N, C-alpha and C positions, 0 to 999 in steps of 0.2 A: 029444404035445410040441409046445405053442403055436409057432403060426409067427413067425420073426423078422420084424420090421420094415425094411423096405430103410430105411437112413438118409437123409435127404433130400440131394440133391445141391447142389453150392453153385451151381450154375447155377439153381436151384429159387428159392433165396435171392434171388439179385439180383433174377430175374423179380418176385417180390412185391415186392421193395424198389423196384423202378424206377416204383411207381404212384408215388412222390413225388415222382418228378424231371419237373418241367414241360417239354413241347415246347418246340423253340426257334421264333420267330418263323417263320410258312409252312410250318409242319410238321402234319400229320395227325396225331391219336395213335389208333389201335384197341385196343378193351378184348377180352382174351380171355379162358377159364377156364382157369386153370393145374393141372397134375397135381395136385398136392398141396392143392386147395384154395383157392390163391390167386387172383389177379386179374394175367394178366400186360398189359402195354401195351406196344404198338409203335409207335415214331415213324416216320412214313416218310419216309425221304431220311436219316435219322439214322446214321451208321456203327455198326456193331456193335463192342461191346467185349468183350474177351478177360474171361471170368471169372477170378477171382484167389480163391485161397482164404484169408479172413481169418487175420491172423498174432495171436498174442498182444500184447496192450499192451507196449509197451517201457515198463521201469520208470526214472522220471525220479529222479534225484537231488538233491533238495531242500536237500541241504546242512547246514551245522550252523547253528541260529538263535543271531544274537549275542545274547550275554548284555549285558541294561541296565546300563549303568554304577552301579556302587555295590550291584550284587546279588550275590547266592551262589549259584555253579552247581547244580541240582537233584543228587542222588545218581545217580550213571551218566554223567552227562555232563562233558564235557571242557571246561577256558576254552579260549575259541578265541584261539590267540595272535597271529592275522592282526591286526594294529593297525587301526582302525575309519579309512575313509578320512576327509582334512583336509577340512571343508567349506571352501568358498572364501569369500574374504572380502566380505561384504555391503557394496556401495556405499554412501557416507556419503549419508545420505537429505539433500535441498535443504530447507535450513530456508524456510520462508516468512515475507516482512517482516511484522514486527506490522501489523493491522489497525488503523486509525486508532480512538480513541476514539469513540463515538456518545454522544448523548445518552440519558441514563436515559428508559424509560418512561413511569417515575412523574414525571417534569421537566415541567412546563406551560411553555409558550411567555411570555416575560416582554413588557410592553409595548414595550421596545427591539426586541425581535426580531419582533415584529408590526409595528413599523414599519420595519426593515429589510426584512423580507419583501416589504411594500407599496411599498417605494420600487425593490426591484431588480425586481420584476413591470411596474413603472411605466417603469422605462427598459427592459426586454424589448418591452413593447408598443409604446415610441415606436420602437424600432429595426424591429420588425415592420411598422409601419404606412410608416416611411421606405422599407423594402425594397419592400414592394407599391406604393406610390406611383411609384417610379421604373421598376419593372416595369411598371405598366398603363401608365406615360407612353410608355415605349418602345414596347410593343406596340400602343398605341393610334395612335401614330405611324405603325409599320410597314404596319398593317391600312389608316388612310387614304390612304397614298401607294400601296398595292398598288391601292385602289379606283379611285384617281385614274388610274393609268397600265393600266387593263383587267387587272388581278390578277397582274401583275407586276412584279419590282421590276429594275432594271439597276445595275449597278455604280457608274455616275456616282450613282444615286439613293442608295444606301446609303453612298457619299461625302459626299453633299449632306446628308445625315440625321447623318451622324456631325460633322459640322462645326457642325450645330445644337446637338448634345449639349456638343460641347466648350466651345460659348459658355456653356451652363448650368454647367459644372464649376465655376465659384466659387462659384456660390450652392448648389450641392451640396455642396461643401467644407464650407462653412459649418455646412449643417444637420448633416453627419454629425460635424463637429467638437464641436459641443453635445450630440451623442448620447454621443460618447465620454466628453466633461467629464462630463455627468450620471451615467454608468457609473464613472468613477473617483471621484465624491462619494459615489455608494452604497457601492465599496468601501472608502474611506475611513471612511464613517461605520460599516462594521460592525468596520472594523479598531479604530477608538477604543470603540465599545459594547463588543467582544469585550475589550479591555485592561481595560475598567471594571468588567465583569462577571467576568471569569476575572481573580481575585484574585492568581494567582501570577504572571500578567503583568504584574500592576500592582505586585508587590512589586519584580520586575526592572528595569522602567522606572524604579522609583524609586532604584535604586543608580546611575541616570547621569542624574537629572533636574537635579541641580545644572548641569550644563553646559549646558541649556537657557536661553534668553535671559529675563529678566524681564519682566513683562505692561510696557506701557508704549513699551519699548525701539522704537527707531526702525530701528535698523541693527543688524544681528548683530554682537556683538562677536567679535575675533578667537579669543578664549579659550572661544567657545562653539560648540555644534552646534544643528544645525536639529533641531526636533521632527518634521521629515519623515523621521528615521531610523529613526522606533519599527517599523513593519513590517518593515524590514529587519533591524532588531538582535532582534526576537521570534524572528522565524525562523531566527537564528545561535542563538539559545539554545535554541530546540526541537531543533536539529540536535544541538547539543554535549551536551545535557541526555539526548536520547533520548526516545522516544515513552512508554516504559513507565513509565520515572521521571518524565517531565514529570505525565503521570495521578495520581502518587501526590503530587507536588507539589502538585497542583491541590487534591487533596482534604484536604491536611493544611492549607494555606493557607484553604480554607474552611471548614474548622473552626475555625481559629483567629480567622478574623472574624465566625462568630457567635458563638463564646465572648466576645469582646471587644465586641458589640455588646447580647447579653442581659446583660453587666455595666454597662454605661455607659447602655443604655436611651438615653433622647432627648439625653443630652451626650455621645453616641459621635461620635469624630473620628478620621479615618484617621491623624492622628499617634500615638495610642493603638496604633494596630495598627502602626505603622512600630517603634516603641520597645519591642513585648513584647519579652518574654524569648523565647518561644517562635520569634517571629519571626526575631529575629536568630539563635538556634539554627539555624533553618531555612535561612536566607539563606547561614550561613557552610559548611553543607552542600552546597548547591548550587555555592557558588564551588569548595569542593576537589572537588568530583567535575568540575567543567570545566578547571580550572585546570593539568593535565596537557597540555592543547590546545595552551596558550601554551607550551610548553617550546620549539617551533621558532618564535620568534616573527616573523621575517619571511615564513614560509610563512602563520602564521595572520594575519597584517595583509593579505595579498594575498587570500586569501579572505575574511575579513572585511570589505573594502571593496568587493570584487566583489559580494558578495549584497545588501549595504547600499545601495549605487548602483544596483544593477538594482531595487531593491522601494522606493524611495523614496515615501513619499505623494505625490499629487498637488498640485500648488503651487494654494494658495488665496490668490489678492487681496485678499481681506475680513479673512484672520487672518494670512496669513504675511508676515514682512517683505519689503520688495522685493529684496534682494540674497538671498532664500532659493530664488528661482525659477532661478536657477542654481548652487544651491549643490550642491556634491560634497564626500563624505568623503574626505580625504587621509591620508597616512601620518601627520601631525603630529596629526591629529583623530583616529587610530586610537590613538594613544598616550595623550591625553585621554582617550579613552573604556576605554581599557583601565585605565589608574590609577585611575580614577573606578568602574570595576565592583569592582575588588579592592579597594576601601578599607575596606570594612567586616571583609576578612578581615585586610586589613593592622593596623587597631585592634584586632582580637583577639588576634593574634600579641603586642601589645606589651603585654597584659594578662596576667599571670600566671595569673591562675585561667583564662579563657579559654583560654589556652595550654595549660593542662594539660587541659582538657576536649578539647580537639583532639586532642591527643596520644593521652589515652586511647581516642579513639573513631576515628581514622584509622590510628595508629600512628607510629612515630618516622622510618620512611624517607620516608612521604607527607607529613609535615610537613618532612621536612628539603628534598624534593623543590619543595614550594610554596614555601619560604621561599627558595630558589634562583631560581624563577622569577619571583618576588614582586621580588626584587631586579633583575632584568634589566627587568621593566616600570617599574619606577621610574627607573632611570638614563635 
């Protein structure tokens, strides 16, 4: 009869398993052979642990798998009656403001843009030279005075030098005034060239150009506005139309001008563009787009005047009239500007064919609102 093997004791299993238990810091580990062929480890100073009989692994309830929405439970499965948790509402995403339109890579810089860049660089260089000249003069004076006084300066020395620089303030003021004037002229040329190259801006300025004084006028008539309003006027238009819509209108205006130029050739004149049917339709679209902003006319007047007067083109004594230097847009001037701006839309509503086109494009409600606002502007 075969001898029965003695089953391994729990303590033996623990002893063999202890080889995988690392010693704690500062403990010494001794290795010895186990009775069952294993290797025992003994960490000096480690408290002995009582062996425990391993127990059977506990059964873990996995629960019912949820049935995907819209699927049919498999045979033998019960449909889970517990409703799925209601998902939390996601926070509304913050919509970033549209990025300014950038120049297309295929577009090459024009001669006017190169002139603008050169003028701007010249103005920046002039300012840099001024700053460096003032700094070097100041530091040179400090060093010379310090050397004269044995390497130190007293409060009295600094006050004396401050008085000397104060006497030169008048000359420096004129120099910096000229520099800022140059910058203003650069910005003015950039704005004018932009209006000339940006066909959409040119068409918008055209709507109010009847208010500008004629060439040869010596004094600004009471019923006229200064051309110095152009930068602020265009800024107001851009804000009311919106960036995305402005880009679309710019492309549309460019397409119109290119078409008219190709048709007219050498006989091209801007009057052909102004009177083009597609141009008039686009202008009416723009005016219908912005006229709701004039429903609260008093508030729009204050907003318009603030922006225009804050962005008046720098005065040019060689071109502007003498009384334009102190000119500002007033409530009366705003009323004139608004009437001139929407005159094309007013004319379209007086024409049965154009009125029908506006009604078909914008609807009766929008047309009724525009008619009401035009009445308040006209009064």
